N, C-alpha and C positions, 0 to 999 in steps of 0.2 A: 319364454326362457330363452337364454342366450345360447350360442353355439359353443360346442366343446369338441375340438378336433384333436385327435392323437397322432403324433408323427413319431413312429416307431424308429425311424432312421435305419441304420444297418444292424438291426437287432431282431431276435426271435427266428427260429426256424418254422418250417410249416407246421410241425408237430407242436411246437411251443405256441404258435398262434392259435391252433385249434383249442389247445388247453386254455389259453387266455380268454378266447371267446365264450367257451363253455362256462367259464367262471363269472365273466362280467355281463353277459346279456341278461340273464335272469334278474340282476340287480338294477338295471337301468331300462327295463322294458318300456315303461311309460314315457320315458324321455328320449327314445331312440331317434326320433325325427330331428333333434338337434345335435346328434352325435355322428362323427365320421372317424374312420380309421385309416390311416395312410401307412401302407406296409410295403416292403421291397416287392418289386413286381413278380418275382418268383414264387411268392406266398398267396397271390391274389386269388388263385383257384380254390383256396381254403374256404373262401366266404360262400362257395356254392353249397357247402354242407349246412349253412345257418340262414334261417329265415328272420326277417326283421326289416324295419324302416330306417335303419342306420345308413349313413353314407359310406360308400367304399371309395377310397382314395388312392391314387398312384403318386409315388415321390418323384417320378421322372418319366419323360418320353421324349421322343424326337419329333421335330415339326413336320418333316417330310412324310407323305403317305406310305411309301414303300421305296425300297431301292438297296444299294450297296452301301449299307451303314451297319457294319458289323458290331454286335453288342447292343445296338439300340432297339427301342420298343416303339411301335407306332400307336397312334390314337385308335385306329380301328382294332388292333389287338387288345387294347385295354377295354374297349366297348364290349367286345364278346365276354369279358369277364365281368360284366356289369358295373364297371368303374364309372362313377358319376362326377368325380372331383379329381384335380390333380394339381399338386404344388408346382409353381413357376417361379424361378428366380430366388429360391432360398439361398441364404448367404453361404451355405456350405457348397452349393453348386457354383456360386459366383467365385468364392475364394479358393476352394480346393481344385475345382475342375475348370476354372477359367471362363465360366460362361459370361459373355459379354451382355451388355444391355440391348444390343442389336438381336442377338440369339434369343434373349428373354422375350423381346417384343414379337419375334416370329413365332415362338412357342406359344405365347398368349393368344395370338391371332389364330393359329392352327386349332388350339383347344376349343375356342368359341365356335369356329367353323364346323368342327366335328360334333359339337354338342356335349362336350365334357366341360363342366364349369371350373375354371382355372381359379387357384387361390394365389393371388400375386404377393409375393413376399418381398418386403422392402425393409431397410434399416441402415442406420449410419454407424460408423465406426467410433471407437473411443476417441481417437484423434480428431475426428470431424465434429464430435460433440463438444470436446474441450476447446475447439477452435471457434466455436459458436456458429457453425455452418450446418447443423443438422437439418434444419428445415429446408435449406437450399438443396441439400443432398437428396432429401425425400422428394422434393418437387421435381428435381431432375430425373430421379429414377421413375416416377410416375409419367412424366412426359415421354421419355424414352420407351417405356413399356406400352403405353397406350397411343402412341403416335399414329399408328395405322389401324386403329380400332374404329369401327363404324358405331352407330348408335346402339346403346345397351339399355336394358331395362334394369339390370342388377348386376353387381360385381362384389366379389369378396376379396378383401386384402387383409394380409397378415403383416402387422408392424412388429417386427423383431429386431431391436437395437442389437447389433453384432457384439457389442461389449457386454451384453447381458446374457447371451446364449451359453449356457452350460457353466457360467461363471459363478452362480450362487448369488449374484447381485443385479436383481431385476431393476427396471425402471420403477420410480415410485408411481402409484396409482394416479397421482395428480399430473405428473409428467406425461403418462400414457394418455390421460384424458385430453390434455392440450394437443399432443401430436395427433390424436385419432381425429379430433375436430378439424385440424388443419388438412389432414389427409382427405376427409370427406369433401371439404370445401374446394381443395385443389382438383380433385378427380372430376367433380361436376363442372368446374371451369374449364378443364382440358377438354371434356367431352361435350361442352356446351349444353348441359341438361340439368335443370334444376329439379326434374322429376325422378332422376336416377336414384335408385335404391343402392347405397354403399354400405356394406358391413365391414367393419374393421376389428380384426381379432388382435389380441395382444399375445406375444410369444417371447420368451427369454427368462429361463430360470422360474417359471411358473411352477408352483407346488400347491399341495394341500393347505399349507399355512397361509399363503397370500392370495390364492384364488379368489376368495370371497371378496377381498378388498378391491381387486381389479374389477370384479364384476359389478360392484356398486357404482361404478363410473358410468354416467349416461352415454358416452360415446364409445364405450368399450362394449363391442356387441358379442364378445366371446372370447375364447382362448384357443390358442395352438399350443398344445403342450408337449413337450420332448421327453426328457428322462423320467418325469413323474408319471407319465402315462404307461410305463412298462409294468407297473404294478396294478393288476386289475382291481384290487380293493381300494387303492389310493384314487385311481382314476374315477371309479364309481362315485366316490364321495366328492370328487371334483365336479362331476357331471351334476351332482345335486346340490352344489354349493350355493346356488341362488334360488333354490326352491322352497 
């Protein structure tokens, strides 16, 4: 079964997350190994009250181990909360908070060193796609993020075209398939490893109606779901979409 990751973004209080997990976990118990929840850091403690094989993900962290970085969260803090995954380079972090490719590369390397699996987010803007440079942009983002990474056995990437996120206009499953294949080939070339396992998730206006079509694509290894993941009933159906 393919991966189904929920990115709650800046939504849900701790009590809301507790209610959400109480509702969804009984529905997806046999699929938990393929599911992960990415919640704001202040809510991560809630997962201590729930047992299961699902992944616990952080939406953000800083690459330094500790220090005078007011407002930031370290990877060691996340590990004590049983976090196993972390988003790196989400377009909202790039666009709204000005995270550079250099910073994203540092965060990716720090996560790998700390033993937390990064989910590297990449994607082109509408202007870049219309200009016909989408593949060049994706290749550049990958090179800059992976430039200082040593050999890996596996890597998870989320392809989220910026123009599709929250717009209600996702990429077509066929376009996603083509881009995902390109991403896998590019990563293996950059890291000089044909044996590397690269899983590429699609994100960007994923919902219950289109999830199944994306999951039919051979190179789409799963989904990173935003708004549609906030409803536990809908996300449970997305989790089961290819079963």
